[in-house]
C-alpha beads as a LAMMPS data file, in Angstrom:
LAMMPS data file: protein, C-alpha beads

186 atoms
185 bonds

1 atom types
1 bond types

-500.0 500.0 xlo xhi
-500.0 500.0 ylo yhi
-500.0 500.0 zlo zhi

Masses

1 110.0

Atoms # bond

1 1 1 11.632 15.155 -12.830
2 1 1 14.435 16.587 -14.944
3 1 1 12.274 19.497 -16.099
4 1 1 11.489 20.426 -12.542
5 1 1 15.117 20.327 -11.413
6 1 1 16.130 23.033 -13.924
7 1 1 13.236 25.394 -13.153
8 1 1 13.592 27.674 -10.131
9 1 1 11.150 26.873 -7.321
10 1 1 9.773 30.423 -7.375
11 1 1 8.633 30.039 -10.990
12 1 1 5.589 27.748 -11.196
13 1 1 5.221 25.543 -14.253
14 1 1 2.140 25.923 -16.427
15 1 1 0.381 22.553 -16.721
16 1 1 -2.999 21.024 -17.472
17 1 1 -5.372 20.264 -14.618
18 1 1 -8.118 18.138 -16.144
19 1 1 -10.808 16.080 -14.392
20 1 1 -8.855 12.995 -15.455
21 1 1 -6.249 13.927 -12.844
22 1 1 -8.757 13.511 -10.017
23 1 1 -9.957 10.248 -11.573
24 1 1 -6.444 8.807 -11.597
25 1 1 -5.828 10.033 -8.056
26 1 1 -9.029 8.380 -6.855
27 1 1 -8.093 5.187 -8.694
28 1 1 -4.751 5.233 -6.864
29 1 1 -6.459 5.579 -3.500
30 1 1 -8.934 2.821 -4.249
31 1 1 -6.233 0.551 -5.722
32 1 1 -4.142 0.859 -2.583
33 1 1 -7.078 -0.026 -0.370
34 1 1 -8.543 -2.807 -2.510
35 1 1 -5.337 -4.684 -3.306
36 1 1 -3.929 -4.341 0.211
37 1 1 -7.160 -5.682 1.683
38 1 1 -7.183 -8.558 -0.807
39 1 1 -3.711 -9.482 0.421
40 1 1 -4.757 -9.117 4.039
41 1 1 -7.883 -11.200 3.507
42 1 1 -6.041 -13.992 1.721
43 1 1 -3.256 -14.053 4.308
44 1 1 -5.751 -14.105 7.165
45 1 1 -7.919 -16.813 5.616
46 1 1 -5.091 -19.078 4.524
47 1 1 -3.141 -18.862 7.786
48 1 1 -6.400 -19.058 9.758
49 1 1 -6.961 -22.521 8.324
50 1 1 -3.560 -23.500 9.701
51 1 1 -4.455 -22.059 13.111
52 1 1 -7.684 -24.088 13.137
53 1 1 -5.637 -27.201 12.364
54 1 1 -3.215 -26.227 15.139
55 1 1 -6.158 -26.033 17.555
56 1 1 -6.926 -29.665 16.829
57 1 1 -3.320 -30.863 17.117
58 1 1 -1.969 -28.710 19.976
59 1 1 -4.524 -26.353 21.482
60 1 1 -2.050 -24.834 23.985
61 1 1 -0.025 -23.321 21.103
62 1 1 -2.837 -21.315 19.501
63 1 1 -1.836 -17.922 20.940
64 1 1 1.637 -18.159 19.402
65 1 1 0.131 -19.605 16.251
66 1 1 -1.993 -16.550 15.439
67 1 1 1.078 -14.447 14.587
68 1 1 0.537 -14.899 10.809
69 1 1 -3.073 -13.762 11.113
70 1 1 -2.024 -10.576 12.906
71 1 1 0.735 -9.879 10.381
72 1 1 -1.675 -10.344 7.496
73 1 1 -4.099 -7.875 9.065
74 1 1 -1.397 -5.208 9.191
75 1 1 -1.265 -5.225 5.381
76 1 1 -4.762 -3.778 5.216
77 1 1 -3.595 -0.897 7.401
78 1 1 -0.819 -0.120 4.902
79 1 1 -3.411 0.232 2.154
80 1 1 -5.632 2.382 4.350
81 1 1 -2.764 4.738 5.187
82 1 1 -1.869 5.246 1.529
83 1 1 -5.504 5.645 0.472
84 1 1 -6.137 8.333 3.092
85 1 1 -2.962 10.220 2.166
86 1 1 -3.753 10.117 -1.555
87 1 1 -7.396 11.093 -1.033
88 1 1 -6.277 14.029 1.087
89 1 1 -4.053 15.225 -1.751
90 1 1 -6.815 15.325 -4.360
91 1 1 -7.782 18.982 -4.523
92 1 1 -9.029 19.929 -8.004
93 1 1 -8.615 23.525 -9.140
94 1 1 -11.651 25.571 -10.124
95 1 1 -9.834 28.581 -11.590
96 1 1 -7.194 29.079 -14.241
97 1 1 -3.768 30.326 -13.109
98 1 1 -3.998 28.969 -9.572
99 1 1 -2.460 25.924 -7.936
100 1 1 -4.446 22.784 -8.530
101 1 1 -4.388 19.045 -8.936
102 1 1 -2.273 18.375 -12.013
103 1 1 -2.457 15.470 -14.422
104 1 1 1.082 14.558 -13.387
105 1 1 0.028 14.485 -9.731
106 1 1 -2.921 12.232 -10.572
107 1 1 -0.722 9.801 -12.491
108 1 1 1.823 9.670 -9.691
109 1 1 -0.918 9.068 -7.119
110 1 1 -2.276 6.247 -9.278
111 1 1 1.171 4.653 -9.441
112 1 1 1.653 5.145 -5.684
113 1 1 -1.635 3.381 -4.959
114 1 1 -0.717 0.500 -7.227
115 1 1 2.725 0.198 -5.615
116 1 1 1.333 -0.032 -2.096
117 1 1 -1.617 -2.221 -3.051
118 1 1 0.260 -4.734 -5.183
119 1 1 3.139 -4.996 -2.704
120 1 1 0.658 -5.731 0.083
121 1 1 -1.145 -8.257 -2.105
122 1 1 2.140 -10.086 -2.730
123 1 1 2.968 -9.949 0.974
124 1 1 -0.470 -11.340 1.839
125 1 1 -0.001 -14.260 -0.529
126 1 1 3.386 -15.041 1.022
127 1 1 2.121 -14.671 4.599
128 1 1 -0.869 -16.909 3.893
129 1 1 1.174 -19.731 2.410
130 1 1 4.022 -19.522 4.931
131 1 1 1.625 -19.017 7.835
132 1 1 -0.531 -22.007 6.957
133 1 1 2.304 -24.460 6.486
134 1 1 4.449 -23.229 9.375
135 1 1 1.621 -23.121 11.901
136 1 1 0.778 -26.723 11.055
137 1 1 4.447 -27.661 11.415
138 1 1 4.653 -25.758 14.701
139 1 1 1.939 -28.032 16.065
140 1 1 4.326 -30.954 15.669
141 1 1 7.712 -29.283 16.275
142 1 1 8.355 -26.304 18.571
143 1 1 11.685 -25.466 16.930
144 1 1 9.959 -24.228 13.749
145 1 1 8.537 -21.152 15.545
146 1 1 11.625 -18.934 15.165
147 1 1 11.999 -19.863 11.502
148 1 1 8.297 -19.132 10.959
149 1 1 8.642 -15.676 12.517
150 1 1 11.658 -14.872 10.326
151 1 1 9.861 -15.943 7.150
152 1 1 6.802 -13.908 8.136
153 1 1 8.930 -10.826 8.832
154 1 1 10.510 -11.010 5.385
155 1 1 7.106 -11.506 3.787
156 1 1 5.676 -8.527 5.703
157 1 1 8.631 -6.433 4.567
158 1 1 7.338 -6.705 0.985
159 1 1 4.250 -4.729 1.945
160 1 1 6.347 -2.245 3.891
161 1 1 8.524 -1.615 0.824
162 1 1 5.425 -0.729 -1.180
163 1 1 4.252 1.606 1.584
164 1 1 7.600 3.417 1.663
165 1 1 7.755 3.832 -2.115
166 1 1 4.172 5.066 -2.289
167 1 1 4.884 7.679 0.394
168 1 1 7.892 8.895 -1.587
169 1 1 5.773 9.027 -4.739
170 1 1 3.122 10.998 -2.861
171 1 1 5.779 13.565 -1.964
172 1 1 6.639 13.877 -5.664
173 1 1 2.966 14.394 -6.530
174 1 1 2.555 17.050 -3.836
175 1 1 5.667 18.828 -5.049
176 1 1 4.372 18.797 -8.623
177 1 1 0.978 20.150 -7.553
178 1 1 2.511 22.888 -5.383
179 1 1 4.900 24.046 -8.119
180 1 1 2.325 24.171 -10.906
181 1 1 -0.127 26.695 -12.237
182 1 1 -3.193 25.295 -13.978
183 1 1 -3.569 26.642 -17.510
184 1 1 -6.276 24.359 -18.788
185 1 1 -9.414 23.196 -17.011
186 1 1 -11.804 20.934 -18.877

Bonds

1 1 1 2
2 1 2 3
3 1 3 4
4 1 4 5
5 1 5 6
6 1 6 7
7 1 7 8
8 1 8 9
9 1 9 10
10 1 10 11
11 1 11 12
12 1 12 13
13 1 13 14
14 1 14 15
15 1 15 16
16 1 16 17
17 1 17 18
18 1 18 19
19 1 19 20
20 1 20 21
21 1 21 22
22 1 22 23
23 1 23 24
24 1 24 25
25 1 25 26
26 1 26 27
27 1 27 28
28 1 28 29
29 1 29 30
30 1 30 31
31 1 31 32
32 1 32 33
33 1 33 34
34 1 34 35
35 1 35 36
36 1 36 37
37 1 37 38
38 1 38 39
39 1 39 40
40 1 40 41
41 1 41 42
42 1 42 43
43 1 43 44
44 1 44 45
45 1 45 46
46 1 46 47
47 1 47 48
48 1 48 49
49 1 49 50
50 1 50 51
51 1 51 52
52 1 52 53
53 1 53 54
54 1 54 55
55 1 55 56
56 1 56 57
57 1 57 58
58 1 58 59
59 1 59 60
60 1 60 61
61 1 61 62
62 1 62 63
63 1 63 64
64 1 64 65
65 1 65 66
66 1 66 67
67 1 67 68
68 1 68 69
69 1 69 70
70 1 70 71
71 1 71 72
72 1 72 73
73 1 73 74
74 1 74 75
75 1 75 76
76 1 76 77
77 1 77 78
78 1 78 79
79 1 79 80
80 1 80 81
81 1 81 82
82 1 82 83
83 1 83 84
84 1 84 85
85 1 85 86
86 1 86 87
87 1 87 88
88 1 88 89
89 1 89 90
90 1 90 91
91 1 91 92
92 1 92 93
93 1 93 94
94 1 94 95
95 1 95 96
96 1 96 97
97 1 97 98
98 1 98 99
99 1 99 100
100 1 100 101
101 1 101 102
102 1 102 103
103 1 103 104
104 1 104 105
105 1 105 106
106 1 106 107
107 1 107 108
108 1 108 109
109 1 109 110
110 1 110 111
111 1 111 112
112 1 112 113
113 1 113 114
114 1 114 115
115 1 115 116
116 1 116 117
117 1 117 118
118 1 118 119
119 1 119 120
120 1 120 121
121 1 121 122
122 1 122 123
123 1 123 124
124 1 124 125
125 1 125 126
126 1 126 127
127 1 127 128
128 1 128 129
129 1 129 130
130 1 130 131
131 1 131 132
132 1 132 133
133 1 133 134
134 1 134 135
135 1 135 136
136 1 136 137
137 1 137 138
138 1 138 139
139 1 139 140
140 1 140 141
141 1 141 142
142 1 142 143
143 1 143 144
144 1 144 145
145 1 145 146
146 1 146 147
147 1 147 148
148 1 148 149
149 1 149 150
150 1 150 151
151 1 151 152
152 1 152 153
153 1 153 154
154 1 154 155
155 1 155 156
156 1 156 157
157 1 157 158
158 1 158 159
159 1 159 160
160 1 160 161
161 1 161 162
162 1 162 163
163 1 163 164
164 1 164 165
165 1 165 166
166 1 166 167
167 1 167 168
168 1 168 169
169 1 169 170
170 1 170 171
171 1 171 172
172 1 172 173
173 1 173 174
174 1 174 175
175 1 175 176
176 1 176 177
177 1 177 178
178 1 178 179
179 1 179 180
180 1 180 181
181 1 181 182
182 1 182 183
183 1 183 184
184 1 184 185
185 1 185 186
């Protein structure tokens, strides 16, 4: 970051563009998708058990009770968005002295995928636990619904934070790849 801020934008930096860069970029894309979907699956399964219990206790409240399931499913979309963006940015160079996919860009994409995936996994765990317990409580007490929605919103925000950070990191990786000239291809 500091090196780039002192170099004029018109002067590309000479960097290595090895096959490891594409590997790390692909690992970032797959990490975002896998971990986000793990969070979504856990949140859906755990809160789905609560919805099934709600169906036994108060079947007229099921439509309002599926809110945690829907919110958990959104986490998988966050991972998909990041994975598609990262995969679209992986463009390995085939010639020396041309723009290519740098090692730095691959590392940043890996970190971006982990940020989005792990944040969505944490959000899925929170949504599953809160959703299960609150949906069961909602079956007995209507007043818990607003509190449940607030807790679910704050849990969902964890995944959104990871999405935002990963998009910012993707911009840094694109900037590094656009302002670099590959000097070494292995």
